C-alpha positions in Angstrom: 14.4 30.4 38.6 15.6 33.0 36.2 13.1 33.3 33.2 13.4 34.9 30.0 10.7 37.4 29.2 11.4 39.2 26.4 10.0 42.7 26.2 9.0 45.6 23.7 11.9 47.7 25.4 14.8 45.3 23.8 15.0 42.9 20.9 14.8 39.4 21.9 18.1 38.3 20.5 19.8 41.1 22.4 17.7 39.8 25.7 19.3 36.2 25.3 22.5 37.2 24.9 22.4 39.8 28.0 20.8 36.7 29.8 23.3 34.3 29.2 26.2 36.5 29.3 25.2 37.6 32.7 24.6 33.9 33.9 28.3 33.1 32.1 29.8 35.9 34.2 28.1 35.6 37.3 31.3 34.1 39.4 33.7 36.6 37.7 32.5 39.7 39.7 30.7 43.3 38.5 34.9 44.6 38.0 35.4 41.9 35.4 31.9 40.9 34.0 30.5 44.1 33.3 32.7 44.8 30.5 32.6 41.2 29.0 28.9 41.5 29.2 29.0 45.0 27.4 31.1 43.9 25.1 28.9 40.7 24.1 26.0 42.9 23.9 27.7 45.2 22.0 28.8 43.1 19.2 25.2 41.6 19.1 24.3 45.0 18.3 26.3 45.5 15.6 25.5 42.1 14.1 21.7 42.6 14.0 22.1 46.4 12.7 24.3 44.9 10.0 22.3 42.3 9.3 25.1 39.5 10.3 22.7 36.8 11.1 25.3 34.0 10.5 27.7 35.9 13.2 24.8 36.7 15.7 23.8 33.2 15.4 27.3 31.9 16.3 27.7 34.6 19.4 24.5 33.2 20.6 24.7 29.8 20.8 28.2 29.7 22.3 26.9 31.8 25.1 24.0 29.9 25.2 25.8 26.4 25.9 28.4 28.1 28.1 25.2 28.1 30.5 23.4 25.3 29.5 23.9 23.6 32.7 22.8 26.1 35.3 19.7 26.8 33.7 16.4 25.1 33.5 15.0 23.1 30.8 12.1 25.7 30.5 14.9 29.0 29.6 17.1 26.4 27.5 14.3 25.9 25.0 13.2 29.6 25.0 16.6 30.5 24.7 17.0 28.2 21.4 14.0 29.2 20.3 14.8 32.3 19.8 18.3 31.5 18.6 16.5 28.9 15.9 14.6 31.7 14.6 17.5 33.4 13.1 17.5 31.4 10.4 14.1 33.2 9.0 16.6 36.0 8.4 19.4 34.4 6.7 20.3 36.0 3.5 21.1 33.4 1.5 20.4 29.5 1.1 24.4 28.8 2.0 23.9 31.2 4.9 21.3 28.9 6.0 22.9 26.0 5.9 25.9 27.6 7.6 23.8 28.7 10.3 22.6 25.4 10.7 25.6 23.8 10.8 26.5 26.0 13.7 23.0 26.2 16.0 22.6 21.8 15.5 26.6 21.5 16.3 26.4 23.2 19.3 23.0 21.9 20.6 24.3 18.3 20.5 27.7 19.2 22.0 26.7 17.9 25.5 24.5 15.3 24.7 24.7 13.6 28.4 22.9 17.3 29.5 18.9 17.9 28.7 19.2 15.0 25.8 15.4 14.6 25.4 15.0 18.4 25.3 18.1 19.0 23.0 16.4 16.6 20.7 13.6 18.7 20.6 15.0 21.7 19.9 16.5 20.0 16.6 13.2 19.4 15.6 11.8 23.0 16.5 14.9 24.0 14.1 14.2 21.5 11.3 10.4 22.5 11.5 11.7 26.5 11.0 13.5 25.4 7.7 12.2 25.5 4.1 15.3 24.5 3.0 15.9 20.9 2.1 19.1 19.9 2.7 19.2 21.7 5.5 16.5 19.9 7.3 18.3 16.6 6.3 21.6 18.0 8.1 19.4 18.9 11.0 18.2 15.1 10.7 21.7 13.6 10.8 22.2 16.0 13.9 19.2 14.0 15.4 20.9 10.7 14.6 23.9 11.8 16.4 22.4 13.0 19.5 19.7 10.0 19.5 22.7 7.1 19.9 25.0 9.7 22.4 22.0 10.8 24.5 20.1 7.4 24.9 17.3 9.2 23.5 16.7 6.7 20.5 12.8 6.0 21.3 11.8 9.5 20.5 13.2 9.4 16.8 12.5 5.4 16.1 8.6 6.5 14.9 9.8 9.0 12.1 12.1 6.0 10.2 8.8 4.8 9.0 8.8 8.3 7.0 12.0 8.0 5.9 10.9 7.3 1.8 9.2 10.5 2.1 12.0 12.4 3.4 14.1 11.1 0.8 11.9 12.2 -1.8 11.8 15.9 0.1 15.5 16.2 1.1 16.5 14.9 -2.7 20.2 13.9 -1.3 22.6 12.1 -3.0 23.8 8.9 -2.9 26.4 9.5 -0.5 24.4 11.2 1.8 21.9 8.0 1.5 24.7 6.3 3.0 25.5 7.9 6.0 21.8 8.3 6.5 20.7 4.6 6.0 24.1 3.6 8.5 23.1 6.5 11.3 19.6 4.9 11.5 21.2 1.3 11.3 22.9 2.5 14.4 20.4 4.0 16.1 18.7 0.7 16.1 21.4 -1.4 16.5 21.2 0.1 20.4 17.5 -1.7 20.8 17.6 -5.8 20.8 14.0 -5.9 19.9 14.7 -3.5 16.4 17.0 -6.1 14.8 15.1 -6.7 11.7 14.8 -2.9 11.2 18.5 -2.4 12.0 19.3 -5.0 9.5 16.8 -3.9 7.1 18.4 -0.4 7.3 22.2 -1.9 7.1 21.0 -3.7 3.9 19.8 -0.3 2.1 23.3 1.2 2.9 24.9 -1.3 1.4 22.7 -1.7 -1.9 24.1 1.7 -2.3 27.3 0.4 -3.6 27.9 -0.8 -7.0 31.3 -2.7 -8.5 32.0 0.9 -9.5 32.7 2.0 -6.0 35.4 1.7 -3.5 34.0 -1.6 -1.9 36.6 -1.3 1.1 35.0 1.4 2.8 31.7 -1.1 3.1 33.9 -4.0 3.9 33.5 -3.8 7.9 29.7 -3.3 7.7 29.0 -5.9 5.2 30.7 -8.6 8.0 28.3 -7.1 10.3 25.4 -7.6 8.5 25.9 -10.6 7.7 26.8 -11.9 11.5 23.9 -9.8 12.5 21.5 -11.7 10.2 23.2 -15.2 11.3 22.4 -14.6 15.2 19.0 -13.2 14.6 16.9 -16.2 15.4 13.8 -14.6 14.1 15.0 -13.5 10.7 15.1 -16.4 7.9 15.5 -14.5 4.9 18.0 -11.8 3.3 18.9 -9.9 0.4 22.6 -10.0 1.2 24.1 -12.6 -0.6 24.1 -10.9 -4.6 24.8 -7.4 -3.3 28.9 -6.2 -4.5 29.6 -4.9 -0.9 29.0 -8.3 0.4 30.3 -10.3 -2.5 33.7 -8.9 -2.2 34.1 -11.0 1.1 34.5 -14.0 -0.7 37.7 -13.0 -2.3 38.9 -11.6 1.3 41.5 -13.5 2.4 40.3 -12.7 6.3 36.4 -12.7 5.9 35.9 -15.3 2.8 34.3 -17.1 5.7 32.1 -14.9 7.0 30.5 -15.0 3.3 30.7 -19.1 3.0 28.9 -18.8 6.2 26.1 -16.2 4.7 25.8 -18.5 1.2 25.3 -21.8 3.5 22.2 -20.0 5.5 20.8 -19.0 2.6 21.5 -22.0 -0.1 22.3 -24.8 1.8 21.4 -27.4 4.7 22.3 -28.3 7.8 25.2 -30.7 6.8 27.0 -28.0 5.2 26.7 -25.8 8.4 28.6 -28.8 10.2 30.9 -29.2 8.1 31.7 -25.4 8.5 31.5 -25.2 12.4 33.9 -28.5 12.4 36.7 -26.4 10.8 35.8 -22.7 11.6 34.9 -23.2 15.3 36.8 -20.4 16.3 36.1 -17.9 14.0 32.6 -18.4 15.0 33.1 -17.8 18.6 34.8 -14.8 17.7 32.2 -13.2 16.6 30.3 -14.1 19.3 27.8 -17.0 17.3 26.7 -19.7 19.6 26.6 -22.9 17.9 23.3 -24.4 19.0 21.5 -21.4 18.3 22.9 -21.6 14.7 22.1 -25.3 14.5 18.4 -24.1 15.5 18.2 -21.7 12.8 19.8 -24.3 10.1 17.5 -26.8 11.3 14.2 -24.4 10.3 16.1 -23.1 6.9 16.9 -26.6 6.0 13.0 -27.6 6.5 12.2 -24.6 4.7 14.3 -25.9 1.4 12.8 -29.0 1.6 9.2 -27.4 1.6 10.2 -25.6 -1.5 10.6 -28.3 -3.5 8.0 -28.5 -6.7 5.7 -31.5 -5.7 4.6 -30.2 -2.3 5.2 -33.3 -0.1 8.2 -34.1 2.4 8.4 -37.4 3.8 9.0 -37.8 7.6 12.2 -39.6 6.7 13.6 -36.9 4.7 13.0 -34.3 7.6 14.7 -36.9 10.2 17.5 -37.4 8.0 18.3 -33.5 6.9 17.3 -32.1 10.5 19.5 -35.1 11.8 16.7 -35.2 14.6 15.1 -38.2 16.2 11.8 -39.5 14.4 9.6 -38.1 17.4 11.2 -35.0 17.1 10.1 -34.3 13.8 6.4 -33.1 14.1 8.0 -30.4 16.9 10.3 -28.9 13.9 7.4 -28.7 11.7 5.7 -26.9 14.2 8.4 -24.8 15.0 8.7 -23.7 11.4 4.8 -23.4 11.3 5.0 -20.9 14.4 7.9 -19.2 12.7 5.1 -18.8 9.6 8.4 -20.2 7.6 5.9 -22.6 6.0 2.1 -23.4 5.8 1.1 -27.4 5.5 -1.0 -29.9 6.9 0.5 -33.2 8.6 -0.3 -36.2 7.2 0.5 -38.9 10.1 -0.9 -41.8 8.6 1.6 -41.4 5.5 4.2 -39.9 7.2 4.6 -36.8 4.9 3.8 -33.0 5.2 1.5 -31.6 2.4 2.9 -28.3 1.8 0.6 -25.3 0.7 3.2 -22.4 1.0 6.7 -21.8 2.3 9.0 -18.8 2.9 11.9 -17.8 0.5 15.4 -17.7 1.8 16.4 -14.9 -0.4 14.5 -13.0 -3.1 17.2 -12.4 -6.0 16.5 -12.9 -9.9 15.8 -16.4 -9.4 12.7 -15.8 -7.2 11.7 -12.8 -9.4 11.6 -15.4 -12.6 9.3 -17.9 -10.5 7.0 -15.4 -9.6 6.6 -13.5 -13.0 6.1 -17.2 -14.0 3.6 -18.0 -11.6 2.0 -14.5 -12.2 1.8 -14.9 -16.0 0.2 -18.7 -15.3 -2.4 -16.7 -13.0 -3.1 -14.4 -15.3 -3.8 -17.0 -18.7 -5.9 -18.8 -16.1 -8.0 -15.6 -15.4 -8.7 -14.9 -18.8 -9.7 -18.3 -19.9 -12.1 -18.1 -17.4 -13.3 -14.7 -18.4 -13.4 -16.1 -21.9 -15.7 -18.9 -20.5 -18.0 -16.8 -18.8 -18.6 -14.5 -21.9 -18.8 -17.6 -24.0 -21.8 -18.8 -21.8 -23.1 -15.5 -21.2 -23.7 -15.2 -25.6 -25.2 -18.6 -25.3 -27.3 -17.5 -22.1 -28.4 -14.7 -24.0 -29.1 -16.5 -27.7 -31.2 -19.0 -25.7 -33.6 -16.3 -24.1 -33.9 -14.7 -27.3 -35.0 -18.1 -28.9 -37.2 -18.5 -26.4 -38.4 -15.2 -26.5 -39.3 -15.8 -29.9 -41.2 -18.5 -30.0 -43.5 -17.3 -26.9 -44.3 -14.4 -29.6 -45.3 -16.7 -32.2 -47.2 -19.0 -29.9 -48.6 -15.5 -29.0 -49.8 -14.5 -32.9 -50.9 -17.9 -33.2 
């Protein structure tokens, strides 16, 4: 096994060029190989002397990729450690960006070859950088490699820090769109991360306003709706009022998709059954299973019943709304409790459900207004409690003062 060992006798950059060029031309024979090796080393020396670090980076990374499949992971990592260190020599921020582009593009060019190591190389490069936008570029390449190299599990933990990254990178709306969509695509590969995937897809769609070219987001809007409807454990989303999604309502091809979303967020089982009868082929074309949709709509319909301000749901209403047998009513209540959609008590004697809490199917302006009203009421109630406590305190202090005065007078006598 050949291992790079830079010494004081030769510049480490030149050592890498010599090492990779010797391997690249190893099968050509001495007569053909030696002139090419000498040429490459001469070009590298000229770039080093002239301080042309971008040219040197392009030369080194091209040579490294030619032999990446022939060398061990240790040697490849060592090679790229030296190549990546070139960014510290860049003459300007523009050169840093160009150098990062040259290096990272080559690193992800062969995603099936040592994918996890290539991801490590990208993050080593990331940590060497001070330029915020260059870091963003590297991270985007890492997302590409995560999908194509099937190494997403190494990158997923970093998604929890995205808000911090956004502050650091200070990227514009278009770059944010690319980021959110790329992350959603990474998460899409893992069926256990459907909720997280939909969350980032929603973030992507939320970057579009009515002033933008909404056609760009049309396919992803459809994807988001279908992902939400399919997800058996997701019962709330904020898609309905997003301009990117709302455009589907007037689209001849995708209007049924928007109608389906509206049913799942604002209507009950009977509306879905009517839709299914008229659009069975549409549902099948998106891979939606009617039985699964009915199950989800029954739970959502129960949530809708629970949102009634009275806080009580007769068993008969549940039976009729969910279109189930009488003996199945409590089973569906338990399912809703298990899914954390409602908190309630079952009054079997009076055949009613007493609801203490229920989830919201969407959280738009109406829900914010309701929350605002509740908070205002709580604030007033707390204010009243504080006023009562203070009044009682004053009364108590007055009583204590009177008692002390009486005792003092009694003592004088």
